[in-house]
N, C-alpha and C positions, 0 to 999 in steps of 0.2 A: 765474241765478247766485245763490248763497246771499247773503243780506244780510250785508255785511261791516261789522264794527265797529259793531254796533247801538248799543252804549254805549261800548265800547272795542274789544274784539277777539274773534274766534272763528275757529278753524281756521288753517292756515298752515304755516310752515316752522320747525322747531326747530333753532336754532343752525346750524352749518355743514353738518352731514351729513344734514339732513332727518330727524333722529331724533325719535321720540315716546316717551311713557311709557304703559304699559298702564293704562287707566282701568277700575277694577272696577265692573261693573254687575250687581246681583243678578239672576240668571236669564238673563243675556245673556253672549255671548262677549265677551272683553276687546276693547276698542276703543282705538285709539291716541289719546291726548290730545296733539294736535300744536299747536305754538305758531305765532303769527302775527308776521311782520316789521313793525316799526314804525320810523319815523324821527322824531327829535325835534330841533328847533332851540330854543336858548335865546337870547332877544333883548332888547335894550334900545331904547326909543324914542329917536330922534334929537332933538336940541334943537328945541323948538317943535312936535313931533309928538305925537299921542296916538291913542286908540282910534278916533276917527272917521276919521282918516287911514288906519289899518290896515283899517277896514271898506271903504274905497274901493279899496285895493290888493287885498283879497280878492275884491271884486266883479269886478275885471279878471282875477284869477286864475281865477275860475269861468267867465267868458266864454271865456277861453283853453281851459279844460278842456272846455267844451261844444263848442267849435270842433274840438278834437282828439279828440272822442268818448271822453273819459276817463270811464268808467263803473265803474271798479273801484278807486277811490281814495277814502278817507274821511279827513277831517281835522278837528281841533279846535284852538282856541286856549285856553290855560289861563292865568288870572291868579291870582297868589298871594292867599290869604285868611289861613290860618294859616301864617305863614312867619317868617323871621328875615333879618338882613343877609347870612347865608351864601348865600341865594338871590339871586345878583347878576344878576338879570334882571327885566324888566317883564312879559314874556309868553313862554309856550312855544307852539311849534307842534308838534302831535302828529298824525302821519298814517301811513297804512299801507294795505296791500292784503291780500287773502286769501293770496297767494303772493308770495315774494320776487321771482320772475321778473316778475310783474305790476308790483310796486313799481318794479323796475328799468326796465321799459318806460316807466312814467310819468316817471321821473327822466330817462331818455334823451330823451324828447320835450320835457321842460322845458328841458334844456340845449340842445337843437337849435333850438327854436322859441319859447321863453319869455323871450328876452332883454329885450324891452320890458316885460313884466309883472314880471320880476325887478328891473328898474330902478325900477319903482313901489314894490316892497317896500323896496329899498335907500334910497329917499328917506325912508322912514318909520321903519325899524328897522335896527339893526345886530346881527347874529347871530354870536357868537363860538364857538358850539358847534353841531355837526351830528353827532349820534350815532345809532346804530341799536341796537335791542333786539329780542330774540325774546320774545314775551309768551305765557305759558301760562295758559289760563283754569282756575282752580281751583273757582270757584263762579259759575254763570251768573246774571246779574241777571234780574229779571222784565221784562216789557214795560213800558217807562216811559210815564207820562202825557205827559211832555215830554222826549223823547230829545235834543232840541237843546240843552238846558241841564242839566248835571249837576254834581255835586261829586266831585272825584277826589283821593284821598289817597295819598301815597307814603311808604314807610319803607325805609331801607337796612338790609339784613339780612346777617348773617354766620353761617355754620355753625360749630359747635364743632369742635375738633380730632377727626379720625377720623370725622366725620359727613359724608355726601354728600347730595345732593339726593334721591337714591333713598330715603334714610332718612326724609326729610321729606315725601315726596309723600303717603303715606297719612295722616299726621297733618294735613296741610294740607287734604286732602279732608274729613277728619272734622271739622276746625274749621269749614269752610264749612257742613257739614250741621248741626252743633251750632248755629251762629248762625241758620240758617234755621229750625230748630225753635223758636228763641226769638224769632222775629219779624223777623229781619234781612232786609232787601230789598237788601242790598249785593251787587254783583258783586265777585269777587275774582280777581286775577291775580298771577303773578310775572313780572318783567321781567329777562331775562338780558342783560347787556351783550355786544354782538356786534361792532360796528364803531365807530370814531371815538373810542374812549376810551383806555384804557391807564392803568395806575396807579390803577384804581378801588379804593376802600377798602371795598367791599362785594361780596358774592357775587351777590346779586340784590336787586331792589326788590320789596317786597310792596305791591300796589296794591288799593285799594278804590274802588268807585264808588257814589254815592248819588244819588237823585233830587234831594235838596235838603239843606240844613243840618239840618233837623228830623230827617231819617232818619239822618244822621250822628250827631246828638245821641242818638237812641234807642239806637244801638249803643254809644255812649259810656256811657250810663246803665247798660246791661246789663253792660258790662265792669267798671264801678266796683262794681256791686252783687254780682255773682257770676261773671261770665264769666272773670275773671282766674284763678279756680281751674282752669277747664277749660284755659285757655291754659298754665298751669304744668304741668298733667298731660301735655299733648301736647308741649310744647316746652322745658321746663326742662332745661338742660344740653345742649341740641341746637342752639338757635338764639338769636341775640341781634339784636334790631331796635331802631333808634333811634326817637325820637318822629316822628309823621307830619307831613308838610307837606301842606296841603290847598289845592286850587285850584278856582276857579269856571270850568267848562269850557263853551265854546260851540261847537256844531257849525258847521263852515264848508263842508263838502262831504260828501255821503253817497253811497256806492256803491249801485248799483241792487240791488233785491231780486229774489229768484227770480220773484216774481209780477208784476214790472213789465215 
């Protein structure tokens, strides 16, 4: 099975209808760029609890996953780094599978057999949000030296009146290519809200992943020096995104790769 969510996501289900967008490859037939289902919990630590307690709960979760032979689910915990009081949580849980059906199977198994392990999480954290997204990869990251620890940034984006995501798809691909040509090693995705929300004040989230804060800083330097000109060329009058929130992400479970 293809390695799932090597850094964040690859392959999967696009929104409700399983739709994809044609990805242009020079010299190749169009291939569907299809999005991946993700679930996200936003959680606060209970009084007197902290990261070490969460580590213990995750250990029990992984023991449960091994017993249930869960080999198609990957998960990370994200803690705020660049953030504000608007991020009213201590930690995010981001998990997913290659297909929404696989994710649902894992969730069904958890509800049926994971009560004891869920109680372990409940003792440590309280999660008031459980949302689902469809994540479409726009720029693949390179193989990471340390895929277990990465930096992930999120921006909320809105399209201008009369602009659809179809109008933005090619510019987003061009933006990723441009950044690669200028040394960026970031992966890039868009996250579409799918379940658990309602009343979102954004059309999608634009997501970057970096190996570390130094790589994030390198992209930041390029944007300050000249990259902003290319961004204006591609997106001015079409897209409006707020400032990014950045998180330190730790892998908690990884789906098996093809060669395992």
